[in-house]
C-alpha positions in Angstrom: 0.0 0.0 0.0 1.4 3.4 -1.0 2.2 6.0 1.6 -0.3 8.4 0.1 -3.1 5.9 0.5 -2.1 5.1 4.1 -2.1 8.9 4.9 -5.5 9.4 3.2 -7.0 6.4 5.3 -5.4 7.9 8.5 -7.0 11.4 7.8 -10.4 9.9 7.1 -10.3 7.9 10.2 -9.1 10.9 12.2 -11.8 13.2 10.9 -14.5 10.7 11.6 -13.3 10.5 15.2 -13.1 14.2 15.6 -16.4 15.1 13.9 -14.9 16.7 10.9 -16.8 14.2 8.8 -20.5 14.4 9.2 -22.8 11.5 10.1 -24.2 9.5 7.2 -27.9 8.2 7.2 -27.2 4.5 6.8 -30.8 3.2 6.5 -33.7 4.3 4.4 -36.3 2.7 1.9 -36.5 3.3 -1.7 -40.0 2.3 -2.9 -41.2 1.7 -6.4 -43.2 4.9 -6.0 -40.0 6.8 -5.7 -38.7 9.1 -3.0 -39.9 12.5 -2.3 -37.2 15.2 -2.6 -37.7 19.0 -2.9 -34.0 20.2 -3.0 -31.0 18.4 -4.7 -27.4 19.6 -4.7 -25.4 18.4 -7.6 -21.7 18.7 -7.2 -19.9 18.9 -10.6 -16.5 17.3 -11.2 -13.4 19.0 -10.4 -11.4 18.1 -13.5 -12.3 19.7 -16.8 -12.8 16.7 -19.0 -15.3 15.1 -16.5 -16.9 18.5 -16.0 -17.7 18.8 -19.7 -19.0 15.3 -19.8 -21.3 16.1 -16.8 -22.4 19.4 -18.1 -23.5 17.7 -21.4 -25.1 14.7 -19.7 -27.1 16.8 -17.3 -28.0 19.7 -19.5 -31.8 18.8 -19.7 -32.3 16.9 -16.5 -34.7 19.6 -15.1 -36.8 19.7 -18.3 -37.1 15.9 -18.5 -36.8 14.5 -15.1 -36.9 16.9 -12.2 -39.7 19.4 -13.2 -40.9 20.0 -9.6 -37.5 19.8 -7.9 -35.2 22.7 -6.9 -31.7 22.0 -8.3 -28.7 23.6 -6.9 -25.3 23.1 -8.7 -22.0 23.3 -7.0 -19.4 24.2 -9.6 -15.7 25.0 -9.3 -15.4 28.8 -10.2 -12.9 28.2 -13.0 -15.5 26.2 -14.9 -18.6 28.5 -14.3 -18.4 29.9 -17.8 -18.7 26.3 -19.2 -22.0 25.7 -17.6 -25.0 26.9 -19.7 -28.1 25.7 -17.9 -31.4 27.7 -18.0 -32.5 26.3 -14.7 -31.5 25.9 -11.1 -29.2 27.9 -8.9 -25.4 27.8 -9.4 -23.1 28.2 -6.4 -19.4 28.4 -7.2 -16.2 27.7 -5.1 -12.6 28.4 -5.5 -10.8 25.2 -6.0 -7.5 25.4 -4.1 -4.5 23.5 -5.5 -3.6 21.8 -2.3 -4.9 18.2 -2.4 -5.5 18.1 1.4 -7.5 21.4 1.6 -10.5 20.7 3.9 -13.6 22.8 4.2 -14.8 24.1 7.6 -18.4 23.9 8.6 -18.6 27.7 8.2 -17.3 27.4 4.6 -19.8 24.6 3.8 -22.6 26.9 5.0 -21.4 29.7 3.1 -21.2 27.6 -0.1 -24.7 26.2 0.0 -26.3 29.3 1.7 -28.0 27.2 4.5 -30.4 25.4 2.0 -31.9 22.2 3.4 -31.0 19.3 0.8 -32.9 16.1 0.5 -30.4 14.7 -1.8 -26.7 15.5 -2.6 -25.2 14.1 -5.8 -21.3 14.0 -6.3 -20.5 13.6 -10.0 -16.8 13.2 -9.4 -15.9 9.7 -10.5 -12.5 10.0 -8.6 -12.4 10.3 -4.9 -11.6 13.8 -3.6 -11.3 14.1 0.2 -12.0 17.9 0.3 -15.3 17.6 -1.6 -16.3 14.4 0.1 -15.8 16.1 3.5 -17.8 19.1 2.3 -20.7 16.8 1.3 -20.5 15.0 4.6 -20.9 18.3 6.5 -24.1 19.2 4.7 -27.1 17.5 6.3 -29.0 15.3 3.7 -30.8 11.9 3.9 -29.5 10.8 0.6 -25.9 11.1 -0.6 -25.1 9.8 -4.0 -21.6 9.2 -5.4 -19.4 6.8 -7.2 -17.9 3.7 -5.5 -14.3 3.9 -4.2 -12.2 2.6 -1.5 -13.5 5.4 0.7 -17.1 5.9 -0.5 -18.7 4.1 2.3 -17.7 6.9 4.7 -19.5 9.5 2.6 -22.2 8.1 0.3 -25.3 5.9 1.2 -26.1 5.4 -2.5 -23.2 4.4 -4.7 -22.7 3.6 -8.3 -19.9 1.5 -9.7 -18.3 2.2 -12.9 -15.4 0.0 -14.1 -12.1 1.4 -15.3 -13.0 0.2 -18.8 -16.4 2.0 -18.8 -17.4 5.4 -19.9 -18.3 8.0 -17.5 -21.5 8.7 -19.3 -22.8 5.2 -18.2 -22.3 6.2 -14.6 -24.1 9.6 -15.2 -26.9 7.6 -16.9 -27.3 5.3 -13.6 -27.5 8.6 -11.6 -30.1 10.1 -13.9 -32.1 6.8 -13.6 -32.2 7.3 -9.9 -33.2 10.9 -10.3 -36.2 9.8 -12.4 -37.6 8.1 -9.4 -37.6 11.3 -7.2 
């Protein structure tokens, strides 16, 4: 196991013990009638290639799937001009270059303006501790993300995409879930 991976595991363990990682709702029921959600936070990817794929994949999600749902998009500031949605609210944040940058609870509240979310969706296919920690600090019953070695700490609904698979397939799985809300 690499030193970087060991350090990351130690940080996650320490953050969970000190409360810097929020509590995760671990049990809930998804019925065939769907789940009722009013506000959804969608966190866009932090790398440009994945961001562009996500922006294209989710460009019509409000019109086709979530007509009665309030969508809020969390977007890295440097990609804001690449997002051309005619719906939802867009919150931006400054992406710091340090890999270990951690959001405080105050920063988390500032970013999402104290909105109560029923669901949070992380569109990053690669694990990012800073963003995952931010998501953990925002109260929400449903937290959706891609499976990774650390995803059990942060997401109670996880989608798996293989290394050989296209990112669009994972986004399609997430959109299928969103059709049920």
